[in-house]
Structures are given as C-alpha cells and as structure tokens.
All heavy atoms as an XYZ file, in Angstrom:
702
protein
N      25.728    -35.752     41.398
C      26.023    -36.987     42.065
C      26.656    -37.961     41.059
O      26.115    -38.180     39.984
C      24.735    -37.584     42.633
C      24.957    -38.860     43.402
S      23.424    -39.731     43.616
C      23.030    -39.658     45.259
N      27.785    -38.514     41.397
C      28.435    -39.441     40.453
C      27.639    -40.722     40.283
O      26.819    -41.078     41.126
C      29.792    -39.712     41.113
C      29.606    -39.402     42.551
C      28.537    -38.352     42.618
N      27.870    -41.373     39.143
C      27.201    -42.656     38.926
C      27.603    -43.642     40.006
O      28.773    -43.763     40.347
C      27.583    -43.229     37.549
C      26.937    -42.460     36.436
O      25.933    -41.785     36.678
O      27.458    -42.530     35.312
N      26.614    -44.342     40.546
C      26.856    -45.330     41.575
C      26.160    -46.626     41.186
O      25.096    -46.600     40.565
C      26.321    -44.837     42.924
C      27.014    -43.584     43.382
C      26.421    -43.021     44.668
O      25.503    -43.612     45.250
N      26.927    -41.923     45.128
N      26.726    -47.764     41.550
C      26.082    -49.022     41.207
C      24.751    -49.172     41.929
O      24.581    -48.701     43.049
C      27.075    -50.095     41.679
C      28.011    -49.406     42.594
C      27.974    -47.947     42.275
N      23.801    -49.780     41.249
C      22.483    -50.046     41.808
C      22.294    -51.549     41.913
O      22.570    -52.278     40.958
C      21.388    -49.451     40.912
O      21.580    -48.038     40.805
C      20.005    -49.734     41.471
N      21.852    -51.994     43.077
C      21.587    -53.426     43.285
C      20.136    -53.563     43.733
O      19.724    -52.907     44.694
C      22.519    -54.011     44.371
C      22.169    -55.456     44.634
C      23.963    -53.888     43.927
N      19.358    -54.371     43.053
C      18.009    -54.693     43.471
C      18.056    -55.934     44.329
O      18.629    -56.958     43.934
C      17.089    -54.921     42.282
C      15.708    -55.332     42.698
C      14.755    -54.366     43.027
C      15.366    -56.672     42.799
C      13.490    -54.720     43.436
C      14.087    -57.028     43.211
C      13.154    -56.060     43.532
N      17.457    -55.892     45.510
C      17.448    -57.044     46.409
C      16.069    -57.253     46.980
O      15.359    -56.298     47.297
C      18.464    -56.849     47.542
N      15.665    -58.517     47.076
C      14.391    -58.885     47.717
C      14.557    -59.163     49.190
O      13.576    -59.228     49.934
C      13.829    -60.161     47.072
C      13.443    -59.972     45.626
O      12.805    -58.960     45.301
O      13.775    -60.865     44.833
N      15.783    -59.406     49.613
C      16.008    -59.746     51.016
C      17.467    -59.960     51.312
O      18.345    -59.624     50.529
N      17.690    -60.527     52.479
C      19.054    -60.827     52.941
C      19.231    -62.333     52.987
O      18.444    -63.041     53.613
C      19.306    -60.213     54.339
C      19.194    -58.693     54.255
C      20.667    -60.617     54.880
C      19.215    -57.988     55.603
N      20.250    -62.821     52.312
C      20.510    -64.240     52.254
C      21.366    -64.696     53.420
O      21.138    -65.767     53.993
C      21.224    -64.577     50.929
C      21.402    -66.034     50.554
C      20.061    -66.721     50.438
C      22.160    -66.126     49.234
N      22.329    -63.868     53.827
C      23.257    -64.233     54.876
C      23.793    -62.967     55.513
O      23.841    -61.920     54.872
C      24.408    -65.057     54.276
C      25.350    -65.604     55.362
O      24.848    -66.147     56.353
O      26.581    -65.468     55.174
N      24.159    -63.048     56.771
C      24.769    -61.908     57.464
C      25.854    -62.421     58.405
O      25.710    -63.484     59.016
C      23.698    -61.141     58.247
N      26.919    -61.636     58.503
C      27.993    -61.999     59.416
C      28.670    -60.734     59.903
O      28.559    -59.668     59.282
C      29.022    -62.909     58.730
O      29.688    -62.229     57.701
N      29.374    -60.860     61.015
C      30.161    -59.751     61.549
C      31.562    -60.276     61.811
O      31.741    -61.271     62.498
C      29.556    -59.195     62.863
C      30.451    -58.110     63.442
C      28.151    -58.674     62.628
N      32.543    -59.625     61.211
C      33.948    -59.980     61.372
C      34.752    -58.705     61.526
O      34.653    -57.805     60.702
C      34.464    -60.772     60.171
C      33.793    -62.112     60.018
O      33.721    -62.874     60.963
N      33.281    -62.377     58.831
N      35.576    -58.661     62.561
C      36.489    -57.539     62.775
C      35.772    -56.182     62.729
O      36.260    -55.236     62.114
C      37.646    -57.592     61.779
C      38.400    -58.869     61.815
C      38.267    -59.807     60.804
C      39.233    -59.168     62.892
C      38.958    -61.000     60.846
C      39.925    -60.359     62.930
C      39.786    -61.285     61.916
N      34.586    -56.119     63.336
C      33.867    -54.849     63.423
C      33.123    -54.419     62.159
O      32.714    -53.262     62.058
N      32.964    -55.337     61.225
C      32.279    -55.020     59.966
C      31.142    -56.017     59.755
O      31.354    -57.231     59.782
C      33.264    -55.064     58.776
C      32.524    -54.792     57.473
C      34.394    -54.074     58.972
N      29.943    -55.485     59.551
C      28.780    -56.331     59.236
C      28.738    -56.514     57.714
O      28.869    -55.560     56.965
C      27.506    -55.689     59.717
N      28.589    -57.766     57.308
C      28.507    -58.086     55.874
C      27.155    -58.768     55.640
O      26.897    -59.839     56.177
C      29.648    -59.014     55.472
C      30.995    -58.303     55.497
C      32.147    -59.296     55.318
N      33.429    -58.642     55.251
C      34.119    -58.245     56.322
N      33.655    -58.461     57.541
N      35.282    -57.625     56.163
N      26.327    -58.104     54.827
C      24.998    -58.634     54.498
C      24.998    -59.076     53.042
O      25.186    -58.252     52.142
C      23.937    -57.549     54.718
C      23.918    -56.863     56.080
C      22.953    -55.711     56.104
C      23.616    -57.865     57.166
N      24.797    -60.354     52.815
C      24.693    -60.854     51.456
C      23.248    -60.676     51.016
O      22.333    -61.264     51.602
C      25.096    -62.346     51.374
O      26.452    -62.475     51.842
C      25.009    -62.855     49.945
N      23.038    -59.838     50.003
C      21.701    -59.531     49.518
C      21.250    -60.608     48.531
O      22.076    -61.245     47.872
C      21.715    -58.172     48.859
C      22.219    -57.015     49.721
C      22.286    -55.721     48.942
C      21.374    -56.867     50.967
N      19.929    -60.778     48.445
C      19.388    -61.828     47.598
C      18.298    -61.291     46.663
O      17.594    -60.331     47.019
C      18.802    -62.947     48.454
N      18.201    -61.919     45.512
C      17.088    -61.716     44.579
C      16.363    -63.032     44.443
O      16.993    -64.092     44.459
C      17.586    -61.287     43.206
C      18.160    -59.899     43.153
C      18.649    -59.542     41.753
O      18.635    -60.370     40.834
N      19.079    -58.308     41.586
N      15.059    -62.949     44.273
C      14.272    -64.169     44.086
C      14.312    -64.564     42.612
O      13.980    -63.771     41.720
C      12.814    -63.945     44.518
O      12.816    -63.514     45.871
C      12.005    -65.213     44.386
N      14.752    -65.809     42.364
C      14.831    -66.322     40.999
C      13.422    -66.736     40.542
O      12.484    -66.758     41.319
C      15.772    -67.529     40.940
C      17.205    -67.183     41.308
C      18.186    -68.300     41.026
C      17.821    -69.599     41.674
N      18.855    -70.645     41.521
N      13.313    -67.067     39.266
C      12.017    -67.442     38.680
C      11.379    -68.644     39.383
O      10.162    -68.727     39.480
C      12.180    -67.744     37.188
N      12.212    -69.543     39.919
C      11.661    -70.716     40.602
C      11.337    -70.432     42.072
O      10.927    -71.317     42.802
C      12.624    -71.904     40.482
C      13.941    -71.692     41.217
O      14.133    -70.620     41.840
O      14.797    -72.597     41.147
N      11.524    -69.178     42.498
C      11.207    -68.797     43.883
C      12.353    -68.928     44.870
O      12.216    -68.528     46.029
N      13.453    -69.477     44.440
C      14.582    -69.645     45.347
C      15.444    -68.366     45.347
O      15.508    -67.657     44.342
C      15.425    -70.870     44.970
O      16.005    -70.656     43.701
N      16.125    -68.073     46.462
C      16.963    -66.879     46.525
C      18.333    -67.121     45.861
O      18.871    -68.208     45.896
C      17.122    -66.655     48.018
C      16.990    -68.013     48.632
C      16.029    -68.767     47.755
N      18.840    -66.047     45.264
C      20.180    -66.085     44.673
C      20.933    -64.842     45.136
O      20.371    -63.747     45.174
C      20.094    -66.097     43.158
N      22.219    -64.989     45.531
C      22.972    -63.800     45.951
C      23.090    -62.817     44.808
O      23.237    -63.191     43.645
C      24.343    -64.380     46.336
C      24.392    -65.759     45.819
C      23.005    -66.222     45.530
N      22.986    -61.501     45.152
C      23.073    -60.476     44.107
C      24.031    -59.354     44.482
O      24.241    -58.453     43.679
C      21.684    -59.909     43.832
S      20.934    -59.054     45.227
N      24.601    -59.391     45.664
C      25.523    -58.354     46.073
C      25.783    -58.450     47.559
O      25.176    -59.254     48.256
N      26.681    -57.602     48.022
C      26.988    -57.598     49.449
C      27.018    -56.173     49.949
O      27.624    -55.295     49.323
C      28.330    -58.282     49.713
C      28.609    -58.502     51.185
C      29.861    -59.322     51.420
O      30.938    -58.938     51.004
N      29.705    -60.446     52.087
N      26.338    -55.930     51.061
C      26.334    -54.650     51.728
C      27.273    -54.768     52.921
O      27.114    -55.668     53.745
C      24.920    -54.289     52.186
C      24.725    -52.964     52.897
C      25.143    -51.800     52.013
C      23.278    -52.831     53.313
N      28.259    -53.866     52.984
C      29.269    -53.925     54.046
C      29.156    -52.645     54.848
O      29.280    -51.534     54.288
C      30.679    -54.069     53.437
C      31.730    -54.153     54.522
C      30.743    -55.295     52.528
N      28.900    -52.768     56.159
C      28.683    -51.609     57.024
C      29.516    -51.784     58.288
O      29.461    -52.840     58.942
C      27.203    -51.505     57.445
C      26.290    -51.479     56.221
C      26.965    -50.278     58.311
C      24.816    -51.583     56.557
N      30.273    -50.745     58.691
C      30.948    -50.830     59.978
C      29.910    -51.009     61.102
O      28.871    -50.347     61.086
C      31.654    -49.473     60.116
C      31.740    -48.945     58.724
C      30.539    -49.493     57.997
N      30.185    -51.896     62.030
C      29.232    -52.182     63.094
C      28.841    -50.918     63.866
O      27.679    -50.758     64.260
C      29.775    -53.285     64.039
C      28.921    -53.427     65.276
C      29.865    -54.605     63.312
N      29.777    -50.008     64.046
C      29.457    -48.783     64.783
C      28.441    -47.925     64.027
O      27.762    -47.103     64.652
C      30.715    -47.962     65.126
C      31.641    -48.738     66.049
C      31.441    -47.522     63.882
N      28.305    -48.083     62.716
C      27.336    -47.336     61.917
C      26.031    -48.094     61.753
O      25.043    -47.528     61.272
C      27.926    -47.019     60.552
C      29.095    -46.069     60.590
C      28.713    -44.719     61.156
O      27.593    -44.253     60.996
N      29.629    -44.093     61.852
N      25.977    -49.351     62.136
C      24.792    -50.180     61.929
C      23.548    -49.625     62.627
O      22.472    -49.602     62.015
C      25.075    -51.616     62.362
C      24.201    -52.703     61.800
C      24.079    -52.652     60.283
C      24.736    -54.070     62.225
N      23.622    -49.142     63.868
C      22.416    -48.582     64.496
C      21.844    -47.379     63.728
O      20.628    -47.293     63.528
C      22.884    -48.179     65.892
C      24.052    -49.058     66.164
C      24.713    -49.228     64.839
N      22.688    -46.472     63.265
C      22.219    -45.310     62.520
C      21.607    -45.739     61.185
O      20.569    -45.227     60.759
C      23.355    -44.325     62.286
N      22.234    -46.709     60.536
C      21.716    -47.232     59.265
C      20.344    -47.866     59.465
O      19.390    -47.594     58.725
C      22.713    -48.249     58.685
C      22.315    -48.815     57.365
C      22.607    -48.120     56.203
C      21.650    -50.030     57.270
C      22.242    -48.651     54.969
C      21.300    -50.555     56.049
C      21.580    -49.858     54.884
N      20.240    -48.686     60.496
C      18.968    -49.370     60.805
C      17.881    -48.371     61.171
O      16.737    -48.493     60.724
C      19.170    -50.380     61.948
O      20.206    -51.284     61.555
C      17.902    -51.147     62.224
N      18.225    -47.351     61.968
C      17.244    -46.318     62.315
C      16.764    -45.574     61.086
O      15.582    -45.205     60.975
C      17.823    -45.356     63.339
C      17.911    -45.975     64.724
O      17.191    -46.908     65.052
N      18.825    -45.463     65.528
N      17.646    -45.342     60.137
C      17.249    -44.715     58.873
C      16.242    -45.565     58.101
O      15.257    -45.042     57.571
N      16.465    -46.885     58.077
C      15.515    -47.790     57.415
C      14.174    -47.812     58.136
O      13.108    -47.818     57.501
C      16.093    -49.197     57.342
C      17.226    -49.405     56.358
C      17.752    -50.845     56.449
C      16.806    -49.092     54.924
N      14.202    -47.796     59.470
C      12.950    -47.773     60.235
C      12.184    -46.489     60.005
O      10.945    -46.514     59.875
C      13.237    -47.973     61.737
C      13.695    -49.379     62.133
C      14.122    -49.397     63.600
C      12.610    -50.389     61.878
N      12.883    -45.379     59.902
C      12.241    -44.098     59.621
C      11.591    -44.157     58.239
O      10.475    -43.689     58.064
C      13.260    -42.946     59.709
O      13.790    -42.914     61.032
C      12.630    -41.617     59.381
N      12.296    -44.725     57.271
C      11.738    -44.857     55.922
C      10.476    -45.708     55.960
O       9.465    -45.354     55.336
C      12.794    -45.469     54.975
C      12.314    -45.801     53.568
C      11.830    -44.550     52.841
C      13.443    -46.475     52.797
N      10.490    -46.834     56.665
C       9.297    -47.694     56.755
C       8.124    -46.950     57.382
O       6.969    -47.081     56.931
C       9.607    -48.955     57.571
C      10.401    -50.023     56.843
C      10.801    -51.139     57.813
C       9.589    -50.589     55.697
N       8.383    -46.150     58.407
C       7.316    -45.370     59.035
C       6.737    -44.360     58.041
O       5.520    -44.145     58.007
C       7.837    -44.668     60.282
C       8.106    -45.619     61.435
C       8.718    -44.887     62.615
C       9.112    -45.867     63.710
N       9.786    -45.189     64.839
N       7.601    -43.727     57.259
C       7.126    -42.775     56.263
C       6.304    -43.455     55.177
O       5.282    -42.927     54.734
C       8.297    -41.997     55.662
C       8.914    -41.018     56.612
C      10.012    -40.201     55.978
O      10.239    -40.242     54.765
N      10.722    -39.419     56.770
N       6.741    -44.618     54.743
C       5.978    -45.373     53.732
C       4.612    -45.756     54.306
O       3.582    -45.596     53.642
C       6.749    -46.637     53.284
C       7.979    -46.226     52.479
C       5.849    -47.555     52.463
C       8.933    -47.365     52.178
N       4.588    -46.238     55.552
C       3.316    -46.614     56.189
C       2.388    -45.403     56.286
O       1.195    -45.512     55.980
C       3.608    -47.180     57.582
C       2.387    -47.828     58.206
O       1.642    -48.519     57.474
O       2.174    -47.640     59.418
N       2.923    -44.243     56.635
C       2.102    -43.035     56.718
C       1.551    -42.644     55.356
O       0.377    -42.262     55.236
C       2.923    -41.883     57.311
N       2.367    -42.769     54.309
C       1.904    -42.449     52.951
C       0.834    -43.412     52.494
O      -0.141    -43.016     51.854
C       3.077    -42.470     51.955
C       4.099    -41.389     52.178
C       3.569    -40.054     51.738
C       4.668    -39.016     51.867
N       4.197    -37.675     51.504
N       0.958    -44.685     52.829
C      -0.052    -45.679     52.459
C      -1.368    -45.343     53.156
O      -2.435    -45.336     52.536
C       0.417    -47.097     52.829
C      -0.722    -48.097     52.718
C       1.568    -47.521     51.926
N      -1.302    -45.055     54.439
C      -2.535    -44.723     55.183
C      -3.162    -43.449     54.651
O      -4.377    -43.367     54.523
C      -2.208    -44.572     56.673
C      -1.923    -45.903     57.338
C      -1.574    -45.736     58.803
C      -1.241    -47.093     59.418
N      -0.810    -46.964     60.813
N      -2.329    -42.449     54.293
C      -2.846    -41.219     53.728
C      -3.536    -41.474     52.397
O      -4.621    -40.974     52.131
C      -1.712    -40.232     53.553
C      -2.116    -38.922     52.917
C      -0.910    -38.017     52.663
O       0.236    -38.402     52.819
N      -1.173    -36.787     52.255
N      -2.907    -42.297     51.560
C      -3.478    -42.643     50.261
C      -4.795    -43.389     50.419
O      -5.757    -43.120     49.714
C      -2.487    -43.480     49.473
O      -3.039    -43.933     48.276
N      -4.857    -44.300     51.358
C      -6.075    -45.090     51.566
C      -7.193    -44.211     52.129
O      -8.354    -44.383     51.798
C      -5.799    -46.257     52.503
C      -4.961    -47.327     51.867
C      -4.602    -48.441     52.826
O      -4.644    -48.273     54.032
N      -4.224    -49.587     52.278
N      -6.848    -43.268     52.995
C      -7.854    -42.390     53.593
C      -8.465    -41.468     52.547
O      -9.604    -41.051     52.684
C      -7.234    -41.573     54.724
N      -7.715    -41.156     51.491
C      -8.218    -40.255     50.441
C      -9.119    -40.972     49.447
O      -9.774    -40.336     48.653
C      -7.050    -39.605     49.718
C      -6.291    -38.627     50.576
C      -5.043    -38.098     49.898
O      -4.703    -38.511     48.792
N      -4.360    -37.178     50.551
N      -9.153    -42.300     49.491
C     -10.005    -43.061     48.584
C     -11.402    -43.164     49.199
O     -11.561    -43.677     50.299
C      -9.432    -44.461     48.348
C      -8.106    -44.430     47.640
C      -7.492    -45.817     47.498
O      -8.097    -46.805     47.887
N      -6.295    -45.889     46.943
N     -12.428    -42.686     48.493
C     -13.789    -42.724     49.056
C     -14.270    -44.168     49.245
O     -14.019    -45.023     48.417
C     -14.634    -42.001     48.010
C     -13.824    -41.989     46.777
C     -12.378    -42.106     47.189
N     -14.900    -44.396     50.393
C     -15.474    -45.712     50.678
C     -14.475    -46.786     51.007
O     -14.807    -47.958     50.957
N     -13.254    -46.412     51.352
C     -12.229    -47.431     51.661
C     -12.273    -47.741     53.147
O     -11.895    -46.942     53.976
C     -10.844    -46.930     51.247
C      -9.792    -48.017     51.327
O     -10.037    -49.083     51.881
N      -8.627    -47.758     50.783
N     -12.715    -48.927     53.484
C     -12.818    -49.344     54.884
C     -11.490    -49.773     55.448
O     -11.337    -49.915     56.642
C     -13.823    -50.482     55.003
N     -10.478    -49.970     54.602
C      -9.177    -50.464     55.070
C      -8.182    -49.319     55.267
O      -6.991    -49.495     55.110
C      -8.609    -51.477     54.070
N      -8.676    -48.130     55.636
C      -7.806    -46.967     55.755
C      -6.714    -47.162     56.800
O      -5.671    -46.550     56.724
C      -8.625    -45.728     56.092
N      -6.931    -48.007     57.773
C      -5.927    -48.208     58.825
C      -5.200    -49.525     58.699
O      -4.642    -50.023     59.636
C      -6.604    -48.107     60.190
N      -5.187    -50.119     57.511
C      -4.535    -51.414     57.312
C      -3.050    -51.269     57.502
O      -2.459    -50.291     57.067
C      -4.834    -51.951     55.916
N      -2.409    -52.259     58.153
C      -0.943    -52.191     58.292
C      -0.260    -52.293     56.944
O      -0.858    -52.748     55.974
C      -0.622    -53.396     59.174
C      -1.871    -54.138     59.394
C      -3.002    -53.371     58.808
N       1.014    -51.883     56.895
C       1.771    -51.825     55.646
C       1.730    -53.147     54.873
O       1.546    -53.162     53.679
C       3.224    -51.433     55.913
C       4.146    -51.305     54.707
C       3.608    -50.238     53.766
C       5.545    -50.967     55.133
N       1.878    -54.248     55.546
C       1.904    -55.544     54.868
C       0.591    -55.916     54.199
O       0.553    -56.742     53.305
N      -0.515    -55.282     54.610
C      -1.814    -55.587     54.042
C      -2.302    -54.498     53.101
O      -3.416    -54.518     52.646
C      -2.841    -55.769     55.175
C      -2.481    -56.916     56.118
C      -3.405    -56.977     57.322
O      -4.460    -56.335     57.293
O      -3.056    -57.649     58.273
N      -1.468    -53.527     52.836
C      -1.871    -52.398     52.011
C      -2.089    -52.835     50.566
O      -1.345    -53.624     50.034
C      -0.809    -51.301     52.083
N      -3.123    -52.247     49.949
C      -3.409    -52.555     48.562
C      -2.745    -51.564     47.624
O      -2.401    -51.895     46.515
C      -4.912    -52.574     48.333
C      -5.612    -53.731     49.031
C      -7.087    -53.745     48.784
O      -7.543    -53.057     47.843
O      -7.799    -54.422     49.506
N      -2.579    -50.307     48.085
C      -1.969    -49.286     47.251
C      -0.808    -48.651     47.967
O      -0.873    -48.367     49.153
C      -2.982    -48.197     46.853
O      -3.466    -47.574     48.049
C      -4.138    -48.773     46.075
N       0.264    -48.438     47.240
C       1.433    -47.768     47.798
C       1.740    -46.592     46.874
O       1.733    -46.746     45.653
C       2.646    -48.727     47.857
C       2.342    -49.860     48.826
C       3.915    -47.992     48.268
C       3.433    -50.898     48.919
N       1.984    -45.406     47.440
C       2.307    -44.267     46.590
C       3.474    -44.592     45.672
O       4.404    -45.280     46.045
C       2.687    -43.181     47.603
C       2.073    -43.592     48.885
C       2.024    -45.096     48.861
N       3.410    -44.089     44.442
C       4.439    -44.377     43.455
C       5.811    -43.900     43.834
O       6.809    -44.582     43.622
N       5.906    -42.700     44.431
C       7.205    -42.162     44.781
C       7.065    -41.030     45.778
O       6.068    -40.320     45.773
C       7.925    -41.651     43.525
N       8.058    -40.875     46.615
C       8.201    -39.721     47.471
C       9.636    -39.666     47.950
O      10.366    -40.625     47.832
C       7.207    -39.755     48.660
C       7.454    -40.834     49.673
C       8.194    -40.585     50.801
C       6.935    -42.104     49.502
C       8.428    -41.579     51.733
C       7.151    -43.089     50.406
C       7.888    -42.835     51.542
N      10.059    -38.514     48.456
C      11.437    -38.317     48.889
C      11.608    -38.597     50.356
O      10.738    -38.317     51.158
C      11.895    -36.900     48.602
C      12.228    -36.836     47.172
C      13.313    -36.118     46.640
N      14.665    -36.000     46.756
C      15.551    -36.822     46.255
N      15.203    -37.961     45.739
N      16.814    -36.520     46.271
N      12.755    -39.102     50.683
C      13.136    -39.394     52.068
C      14.513    -38.854     52.296
O      15.411    -39.075     51.504
C      13.104    -40.917     52.322
C      13.776    -41.312     53.597
C      13.171    -41.074     54.829
C      15.016    -41.911     53.596
C      13.781    -41.439     56.002
C      15.646    -42.286     54.754
C      15.025    -42.044     55.976
N      14.680    -38.153     53.401
C      15.997    -37.671     53.763
C      16.337    -38.232     55.125
O      15.726    -37.867     56.117
C      16.028    -36.150     53.806
O      17.302    -35.703     54.222
N      17.258    -39.178     55.192
C      17.590    -39.873     56.420
C      18.705    -39.223     57.192
O      19.663    -39.888     57.572
N      18.606    -37.945     57.459
C      19.692    -37.286     58.196
C      19.532    -37.410     59.705
O      18.627    -37.835     60.230
C      19.771    -35.817     57.811
O      18.508    -35.217     57.754
C-alpha cells in the first residue's frame, strides 16, 4: 500500500454540499478546548450513504468489542454499558468495510 496522508480529527467543524460533492472540514481540539480545522474530507454525494454505512458498521463492531471485553472482566456489573459510557476499549482490531 503506498504512503497516504494521515489526518487525526476529533470531529467535524463544517460541512457543505456543492455540485454533488460533500465537503467535511475536520477539526482537532486545541489545548484551550476550541476546535481548529485540520483537513478536509471530500466525498461524492452518491458515495456518502455507503461511506456512512461503513462508519456505522465500524461503530457497531467497536461497541460489540467493548461489551465482549467488559463481559470477560470478572465482577464487572457494567457489561452492557453503551459505547459512550465504556471504561475499556480494545486496543486494536481489524475492520473490513466491504
């Protein structure tokens, strides 16, 4: 796989659609807590549903891994905690969004 640029983003600062292309301005949180633009993700609108479904599938897999990890911890009463309330997240796993 050729070298590709990597952008770390905490969220989306702005989004627009022009001429069939969605443009998402990605943001990083600065030291003072305010967002700063860090890059732009450009996706054809016709591909946006497939892209979004891939992200939703990834979130479901992360949630399943968190629940599995919590269930394996003895005495953990929060085994069914939603993703946002999870205390432990697996370090890494593979996802194939085909």
